[in-house]
VOGU-3710 file (C-alpha; in Angstrom, 3 decimals, decimal comma):
1> mnlsseevgi> -4,419/44,931/6,981  -7,487/45,740/4,885  -7,026/44,854/1,222  -9,201/45,800/-1,711  -10,902/43,038/-3,655  -8,298/43,284/-6,406  -5,462/43,139/-3,867  -7,019/40,054/-2,259  -7,231/38,398/-5,694  -3,611/39,260/-6,495
11> anlasgahfa> -2,445/37,942/-3,096  -4,363/34,702/-3,662  -2,884/34,194/-7,125  0,617/34,964/-5,848  0,102/32,441/-3,068  -0,957/29,820/-5,623  2,096/30,589/-7,748  4,531/30,281/-4,823  2,735/27,098/-3,787  3,219/25,587/-7,256
21> ktlqklglkr> 6,811/26,697/-7,804  7,911/25,480/-4,390  6,321/22,061/-4,790  7,916/21,624/-8,209  11,309/22,532/-6,766  10,775/20,005/-3,973  10,156/17,306/-6,575  6,383/16,788/-6,456  5,240/15,306/-9,769  1,517/14,719/-9,450
31> vffspgsrst> -1,558/16,099/-7,663  -5,043/14,593/-7,630  -7,798/17,086/-6,879  -11,563/17,232/-6,597  -13,450/20,216/-8,004  -14,407/23,092/-5,730  -14,384/26,866/-5,607  -12,426/27,578/-2,418  -9,315/25,764/-3,756  -9,219/27,869/-6,958
41> sliiglerys> -5,940/29,646/-6,165  -4,075/26,370/-5,539  -5,377/24,736/-8,722  -4,728/27,751/-10,952  -1,296/28,152/-9,391  -0,323/24,599/-10,334  -1,768/24,898/-13,839  -0,137/28,225/-14,678  3,128/28,193/-12,779  4,381/24,582/-12,702
51> dieiipvlde> 4,821/21,428/-14,733  3,196/19,321/-12,012  0,516/17,046/-13,449  -2,845/17,816/-11,866  -5,653/15,307/-12,303  -9,330/16,047/-11,562  -11,238/13,317/-9,723  -14,920/13,818/-8,928  -14,882/11,924/-5,621  -12,452/12,953/-2,857
61> rtaaflalgn> -12,356/9,424/-1,455  -11,276/7,973/-4,795  -8,792/10,808/-5,302  -7,151/10,006/-1,982  -6,726/6,326/-2,812  -5,406/7,175/-6,274  -2,791/9,341/-4,584  -2,056/6,553/-2,109  -1,444/4,043/-4,911  0,649/6,508/-6,848
71> skrensptgl> 2,838/7,199/-3,816  3,228/3,453/-3,189  4,535/2,911/-6,707  6,781/5,967/-6,816  7,889/5,734/-3,173  7,614/9,518/-3,032  4,850/12,000/-2,105  1,765/12,644/-4,185  -0,439/15,674/-3,577  -4,164/15,976/-2,850
81> ictsgsalah> -6,282/19,122/-3,078  -9,904/19,650/-2,071  -12,287/22,445/-1,256  -13,575/23,309/2,210  -16,224/21,606/4,331  -16,919/17,887/4,349  -14,692/17,326/1,296  -11,510/16,471/3,182  -13,369/14,114/5,524  -13,611/11,740/2,547
91> wfpavteach> -9,807/11,462/2,603  -9,880/9,838/6,027  -9,753/6,117/5,047  -6,776/6,694/2,759  -5,062/8,886/5,349  -5,320/6,186/8,022  -3,882/3,613/5,604  -1,056/5,953/4,588  -0,312/6,633/8,254  0,000/2,969/9,240
101> asvplllfsa> 1,706/1,890/6,009  4,120/4,859/6,037  3,098/6,169/2,615  4,007/9,849/1,990  1,089/12,107/1,044  0,726/15,884/0,968  -2,829/16,944/1,851  -3,798/20,472/0,796  -7,273/21,509/1,943  -8,824/24,880/1,197
111> drppelqeca> -10,784/26,527/3,989  -12,944/29,539/4,868  -11,072/32,466/6,499  -11,308/33,005/10,294  -14,212/35,462/10,077  -16,399/32,786/8,436  -15,714/30,096/11,035  -18,389/29,057/13,557  -21,095/31,263/12,091  -23,045/28,793/9,940
121> agqtinqkni> -21,232/29,762/6,743  -21,775/27,245/3,968  -19,291/24,420/3,378  -17,522/25,183/6,641  -16,391/22,840/9,386  -13,497/22,945/11,835  -10,676/21,599/9,639  -7,827/22,194/12,067  -6,126/18,943/13,097  -9,041/17,000/11,631
131> fgefvrgfhq> -6,810/13,955/11,029  -5,388/14,003/14,553  -2,494/11,591/15,067  -2,955/10,028/11,622  -0,693/12,663/10,039  3,008/13,307/10,578  2,323/17,013/10,820  -0,408/19,640/10,565  0,118/23,234/9,384  -2,486/25,974/9,571
141> lvppssseds> -1,733/28,686/7,038  -3,011/32,271/7,233  -5,021/33,960/4,470  -2,647/35,244/1,743  -1,544/38,837/1,909  0,647/41,103/-0,220  3,576/41,071/2,228  6,876/39,318/1,485  6,606/37,572/4,846  3,445/35,813/3,656
151> aeeliqtlql> 5,276/34,221/0,719  8,301/33,268/2,808  6,119/31,646/5,479  4,258/29,622/2,841  7,476/28,411/1,204  9,089/27,443/4,514  5,928/25,600/5,585  5,841/23,632/2,342  9,510/22,712/2,694  8,950/21,516/6,261
161> ayqqatginp> 5,848/19,547/5,269  7,765/17,773/2,497  10,494/16,815/4,964  7,904/15,482/7,414  6,184/13,441/4,702  9,482/11,868/3,607  11,098/11,465/7,031  12,444/8,372/8,742  8,821/7,254/9,181  7,120/8,641/6,046
171> gpvhlnfpfr> 3,433/9,427/6,001  0,718/12,006/5,296  1,071/15,682/6,200  -1,895/18,078/6,223  -1,772/21,761/5,270  -4,938/23,854/5,663  -5,256/26,989/3,454  -7,861/29,668/4,294  -8,759/31,920/1,354  -10,828/35,083/1,167
181> epflpnsadi> -12,757/36,013/-1,966  -12,130/36,858/-4,750  -9,806/33,935/-5,428  -8,301/35,512/-8,556  -7,686/39,127/-9,627  -9,383/40,755/-12,572  -6,025/41,220/-14,277  -5,367/38,344/-16,663  -1,534/38,360/-16,741  0,422/38,965/-13,565
191> eipateeqkq> 4,088/38,102/-13,249  4,939/36,306/-10,003  8,724/36,305/-9,548  10,365/33,376/-7,734  11,734/34,098/-4,262  15,314/33,410/-3,237  14,206/30,395/-1,184  12,484/28,896/-4,222  15,717/29,159/-6,206  17,648/27,066/-3,692
201> vpkaqkftyp> 18,053/23,340/-4,290  16,488/21,400/-1,375  19,020/19,452/0,686  18,626/15,702/0,927  17,660/14,484/4,392  20,145/12,436/6,364  18,775/9,967/8,884  20,533/8,846/12,015  19,563/5,474/13,468  20,047/4,804/17,180
211> dspqkiaaev> 21,216/1,183/16,770  24,003/-0,437/14,766  24,395/-3,718/12,883  27,334/-4,536/15,138  25,108/-4,264/18,201  22,672/-6,777/16,699  25,518/-9,072/15,637  26,719/-9,207/19,237  23,212/-10,173/20,377  22,923/-13,129/17,969
221> slfkkpvlvt> 26,486/-14,468/17,871  25,919/-17,592/20,012  22,803/-18,983/18,317  22,860/-21,971/15,974  19,363/-22,342/14,494  18,187/-18,953/13,254  15,112/-18,213/11,164  14,526/-14,958/9,294  11,004/-13,614/8,735  11,052/-10,939/6,062
231> gqfitleslq> 8,261/-8,400/5,699  7,024/-6,405/2,728  9,061/-3,203/3,023  12,638/-4,378/2,628  14,095/-4,184/-0,873  15,538/-7,171/-2,677  18,879/-5,356/-2,916  19,092/-4,941/0,882  18,005/-8,531/1,461  20,284/-10,113/-1,147
241> pwldnfslpi> 23,273/-10,820/1,141  21,006/-12,850/3,441  19,395/-14,594/0,472  22,921/-15,672/-0,439  23,406/-17,121/3,054  22,331/-20,646/2,174  22,245/-21,839/5,773  19,458/-19,426/6,766  15,750/-20,297/6,317  13,918/-17,140/5,160
251> lcdslsparh> 10,143/-17,126/5,685  8,628/-14,699/3,163  5,676/-12,386/3,667  3,132/-12,537/0,828  4,324/-9,138/-0,469  8,029/-9,639/0,241  10,342/-9,192/-2,761  12,134/-12,338/-1,562  9,338/-14,318/-3,229  10,650/-13,135/-6,598
261> sassntisry> 14,277/-14,099/-5,974  16,176/-17,131/-7,224  17,319/-18,044/-3,720  16,921/-21,647/-2,588  16,626/-20,855/1,118  13,315/-18,950/0,933  10,346/-20,642/2,578  6,864/-19,839/1,227  4,930/-22,908/2,437  5,240/-22,107/6,145
271> enllrdlhft> 1,459/-22,221/6,557  1,553/-25,941/5,744  4,822/-26,675/7,527  3,854/-25,026/10,799  0,494/-26,798/10,919  2,336/-30,136/10,951  3,228/-31,304/14,459  5,941/-33,713/13,282  7,734/-30,911/11,433  7,471/-28,342/14,237
281> ekaipdliiv> 8,884/-30,850/16,728  12,046/-30,974/14,619  12,137/-27,339/13,424  12,744/-25,635/16,768  14,677/-22,384/16,265  16,757/-20,683/18,930  16,693/-17,304/17,160  14,007/-15,551/15,088  14,891/-12,305/13,304  11,888/-10,345/12,037
291> lgplptsktl> 12,275/-7,595/9,433  9,347/-5,194/9,789  5,673/-6,134/10,268  4,779/-9,820/10,482  2,927/-11,692/7,705  -0,829/-12,135/8,133  -0,588/-15,861/8,958  -2,020/-16,612/12,392  -0,298/-20,002/12,241  3,104/-18,327/11,841
301> rrwideseak> 2,406/-15,782/14,558  1,312/-18,458/17,010  4,395/-20,554/16,241  6,693/-17,571/16,816  4,893/-16,654/20,028  5,180/-20,190/21,425  8,679/-20,946/20,154  10,599/-19,649/23,199  13,296/-18,540/20,735  15,086/-15,245/21,184
311> rivieprgin> 13,342/-12,739/18,909  14,994/-9,759/17,261  12,747/-7,229/15,473  14,428/-4,802/13,059  12,253/-1,837/12,059  13,900/1,280/10,504  10,894/3,536/11,146  11,281/3,400/14,918  7,736/2,204/15,550  6,488/-0,896/17,340
321> vdplssnsdq> 5,438/-3,557/14,824  5,401/-6,532/17,193  1,860/-7,511/18,332  2,905/-10,786/19,979  2,740/-11,404/23,727  6,192/-12,986/24,078  9,284/-10,852/24,600  11,316/-9,379/21,756  14,294/-7,045/21,401  13,624/-4,213/18,954
331> fqvayehise> 16,275/-2,383/16,951  16,074/0,634/14,675  18,537/0,093/11,849  18,298/0,982/8,158  17,558/-2,058/6,008  20,432/-1,206/3,676  22,829/-1,895/6,558  21,518/-5,293/7,681  24,089/-7,033/5,475  26,636/-5,846/8,031
341> itlpqsppsw> 25,066/-8,114/10,664  27,237/-11,208/10,964  25,034/-14,222/11,561  26,201/-17,377/13,362  26,919/-20,429/11,232  24,171/-23,056/11,317  24,684/-26,787/10,836  23,848/-27,947/7,269  21,037/-30,097/8,649  19,129/-26,971/9,746
351> iklwqeaees> 18,489/-25,465/6,315  18,165/-28,953/4,812  15,245/-29,704/7,133  13,369/-26,607/5,955  14,250/-26,982/2,279  13,204/-30,619/2,000  9,932/-29,945/3,798  9,277/-26,941/1,540  10,009/-28,985/-1,582  7,734/-31,799/-0,429
361> vdfqleatfs> 4,731/-29,527/0,175  5,406/-27,541/-2,970  5,519/-30,730/-5,057  2,175/-31,895/-3,679  0,554/-28,494/-4,191  1,834/-28,389/-7,768  0,364/-31,814/-8,425  -3,006/-30,645/-7,108  -2,971/-27,366/-9,044  -2,069/-29,187/-12,257
371> telpsfegkl> -5,549/-30,724/-12,203  -8,485/-28,673/-13,432  -9,825/-27,566/-10,003  -12,801/-25,860/-11,634  -13,580/-22,420/-10,200  -11,303/-22,725/-7,127  -10,293/-19,160/-6,385  -6,989/-20,159/-4,779  -5,850/-21,483/-8,154  -5,981/-17,955/-9,588
381> ahllslhlps> -3,362/-16,761/-7,090  -1,181/-19,703/-8,108  -1,595/-19,010/-11,823  -0,740/-15,342/-11,337  2,574/-16,379/-9,784  3,359/-18,573/-12,786  2,242/-16,343/-15,639  2,415/-12,660/-14,701  4,913/-10,805/-16,906  8,265/-10,326/-15,204
391> lsdlfvansm> 8,025/-6,526/-15,312  4,539/-6,035/-13,879  2,757/-4,765/-10,764  0,074/-6,645/-8,846  -2,137/-5,058/-6,191  -3,747/-7,614/-3,886  -6,988/-6,898/-2,039  -7,236/-7,775/1,633  -9,166/-10,710/3,105  -9,035/-13,928/1,035
401> pmrdiewfwk> -6,987/-12,695/-1,983  -4,102/-11,686/0,299  -4,195/-15,046/2,067  -4,386/-16,972/-1,198  -1,246/-15,153/-2,336  0,440/-16,043/0,956  -0,590/-19,700/0,763  -0,477/-20,573/-2,939  1,943/-18,170/-4,669  4,896/-20,041/-6,179
411> qvpserrlfg> 8,344/-18,482/-6,083  9,397/-17,482/-9,600  12,489/-15,282/-10,230  11,247/-12,009/-11,725  11,163/-8,242/-11,321  7,508/-8,150/-10,343  6,264/-5,881/-7,570  3,386/-6,793/-5,260  1,395/-4,178/-3,369  -1,373/-4,207/-0,793
421> nrgvngidgt> -3,065/-1,917/1,716  -1,611/-3,674/4,731  -1,431/-0,650/7,025  -4,889/-1,214/8,495  -5,849/-4,201/6,307  -9,209/-2,830/5,190  -10,991/-3,289/1,876  -11,390/0,502/1,550  -10,185/1,975/-1,717  -9,026/-1,292/-3,270
431> lgtalgiahe> -9,769/-0,316/-6,881  -8,696/3,312/-6,406  -5,312/2,321/-4,974  -4,725/-0,121/-7,836  -5,588/2,615/-10,338  -3,108/4,931/-8,623  -0,421/2,278/-9,096  -1,384/1,818/-12,759  -1,689/5,489/-13,743  1,315/6,769/-15,734
441> snrpayllsg> 3,164/3,510/-15,108  5,441/1,942/-17,708  4,498/-1,542/-16,480  1,242/-3,496/-16,854  -0,779/-3,406/-13,628  -3,122/-6,021/-12,213  -5,604/-6,211/-9,357  -6,709/-9,388/-7,583  -9,924/-8,662/-5,678  -12,991/-10,250/-4,194
451> dlaflhdsna> -16,440/-9,044/-5,204  -17,133/-7,112/-1,985  -13,828/-5,218/-2,063  -14,416/-4,365/-5,720  -17,989/-3,189/-5,168  -16,985/-1,240/-2,052  -14,865/0,981/-4,306  -16,730/0,722/-7,607  -17,051/4,520/-7,794  -13,370/4,541/-8,781
461> llfskqlkgs> -14,472/3,233/-12,197  -15,286/6,882/-12,979  -11,531/7,320/-13,451  -11,466/4,898/-16,391  -11,355/7,544/-19,118  -8,495/9,400/-17,412  -6,310/6,363/-16,785  -3,005/6,521/-18,659  -1,917/2,907/-18,703  -3,729/-0,357/-18,111
471> ltvfvinnfg> -5,262/-2,205/-15,195  -6,415/-5,803/-15,527  -8,813/-6,600/-12,698  -9,544/-10,179/-11,691  -12,735/-10,141/-9,620  -13,395/-13,353/-7,722  -17,161/-13,302/-7,416  -18,130/-15,736/-4,665  -21,238/-13,677/-3,817  -20,201/-12,489/-0,379
481> ggifehlpia> -17,396/-12,247/2,123  -15,408/-15,426/1,652  -13,072/-14,817/4,563  -15,939/-15,154/7,041  -16,447/-18,724/5,847  -13,234/-19,586/7,714  -14,528/-18,273/11,050  -16,761/-20,031/13,600  -19,585/-17,593/12,834  -20,045/-19,392/9,475
491> depefekcfa> -22,032/-22,115/11,272  -24,581/-19,706/12,768  -28,021/-19,080/11,187  -27,387/-15,324/10,927  -24,265/-15,840/8,832  -25,487/-15,111/5,301  -27,442/-11,978/6,194  -25,079/-10,410/8,722  -21,582/-11,544/7,704  -21,407/-12,960/4,179
501> tpqnidlqdl> -23,628/-10,055/2,968  -24,001/-11,164/-0,688  -24,748/-8,289/-3,080  -27,313/-8,695/-5,831  -25,243/-6,885/-8,458  -24,601/-7,927/-12,051  -20,974/-6,920/-12,665  -21,500/-6,862/-16,413  -24,276/-4,270/-16,072  -22,190/-2,255/-13,618
511> ckafkvsheq> -19,205/-2,176/-15,980  -21,468/-1,295/-18,890  -22,732/1,753/-16,988  -19,138/2,967/-16,593  -18,235/1,924/-20,172  -15,551/-0,431/-18,874  -14,847/-3,741/-20,592  -16,017/-6,883/-18,781  -15,879/-10,578/-19,442  -16,793/-13,591/-17,372
521> ltswteiilr> -14,372/-16,490/-17,839  -14,636/-20,111/-16,770  -11,650/-21,601/-18,612  -8,235/-21,545/-16,909  -6,640/-21,543/-20,376  -8,399/-18,277/-21,234  -7,525/-16,813/-17,829  -3,845/-17,639/-18,352  -3,944/-15,835/-21,695  -5,375/-12,711/-20,016
531> ikhpkkfgih> -2,599/-12,875/-17,400  0,156/-13,276/-19,975  -1,175/-10,763/-22,483  -2,855/-7,787/-20,781  -4,388/-5,053/-22,873  -2,213/-1,964/-23,144  -4,812/0,650/-22,253  -7,806/1,051/-19,976  -9,521/-0,948/-17,250  -10,472/-4,527/-18,058
541> iieirtdrkk> -12,627/-6,496/-15,634  -12,402/-10,288/-15,685  -15,027/-11,920/-13,493  -14,482/-15,441/-12,167  -17,410/-16,947/-10,297  -16,652/-19,371/-7,481  -18,393/-21,248/-4,678  -17,125/-20,004/-1,313  -18,610/-22,979/0,575  -16,721/-25,495/-1,561
551> drilrqklls> -13,595/-23,331/-1,623  -13,454/-23,329/2,156  -13,303/-27,135/2,181  -10,683/-27,260/-0,583  -8,493/-24,641/1,099  -8,462/-26,636/4,325  -7,523/-29,746/2,359  -4,636/-27,972/0,631  -3,368/-26,367/3,835  -3,361/-29,750/5,548
561> ispqdya> -0,812/-31,109/3,057  2,222/-32,141/5,104  5,850/-32,692/4,157  6,436/-36,384/3,642  10,104/-36,717/4,560  12,448/-35,008/6,985  16,184/-34,695/7,101
//
């Protein structure tokens, strides 16, 4: 079908309108986009024909991590739009994280039409299936036309993509839109009526799980010394019945909501406990139940692997999250149904052993942290646990900040939420993801980051003027990669150049260039005030300089603290 230029423009605008109206009906609230010509019809469609908030972001990489953070907070899809060519390749780090962390994203890339492919046309690459297995689905659209079938196909594809993004294993879905020029018609006002499919209310998805709580209960009925390891994805509401089971030791991932409960059977000091031979000789479980991915602790993973206990892994998404070499039985059950699993009754001495050891280590850590400990970065993680507002969000960068949270965070009952990019555990997009969590939030947001993770994503500071909300960023500046100090390579002569990689950057000058507030603090009293009383608007960088060589020694000292008494 050969269309005139005006007909092509009208078809493109109609496509953009149907695109916008359908996404609004599906429930999409927000789209981050990067400027470009080829995506004109999608952008204009959203602006003119929907109430969806669309937010321009210069850099596609930052836009993708903003969308990732936003989807993490909302637990629902966020959209991304870019022009053709290399633009969508910048989404790749965020897409891989969203894939492995099961974060729903809708990726809308504009493209050249078929006749401009593979002929050296500008801003043109092969965009089909560019993200491979990192997306839950890929959909290649056809250039818009004036036919009713074109609109119906677009609407049905969008509905399917939304279902794929929010399925039993949520994640990113990619839709590729080829457009011919002109992207808009000459006519200024064109009415685009809604189709019958757009008028229908989308049906909620119903998920069927292959396993049942009763099946798991039958597997665990004869055991007497169970331990529960709870990951980051289960909600506090789903976990509450097990938190109320006071005979069950619950080992909490650094991001697990169990760390914010009032339960007395949660165990946060397992790094210390499981390094102590006298404790592990007494604390021998016969059953370990793991909810989702394991915590980062190598000590915990090694203990589980060598325990010879029966291991049950419960993962609703139906994916393998068990990297250990020992055998495990895996079950796909919704977390909201785990309360239906009847656990065997343990002797009172079992939970008492864990609780008294936990209390002993916690008491000794508290005594140490109550001293000044000048510039020890692990103390910041501890102070955040004590002083963050109850209704707040904290994003934790990978490497040492995540481990400091795991090792030194104190359990305090609250409604806080902790986030991290634990899908692939990279430092990519740390600041951008935190900004996505903070944007349009009704809660104060915080970021705990090392200097390298912050600098790796410093381009996200360009978003500062568009941020609606606040983000308080604590940057631990130890002039390099602190996590490498804990590896054998730290003793080699090539260490500083090739692994620690210190950056000669003045953070104050960097923040000044982006017109973002910055202050360097050395007093814990002042730091506590910034934690308790965050500013209401904008990005605020608080730099804390530390010595990674000394911190390595102090961390090892703190992690060697052992429980003093046993039941």
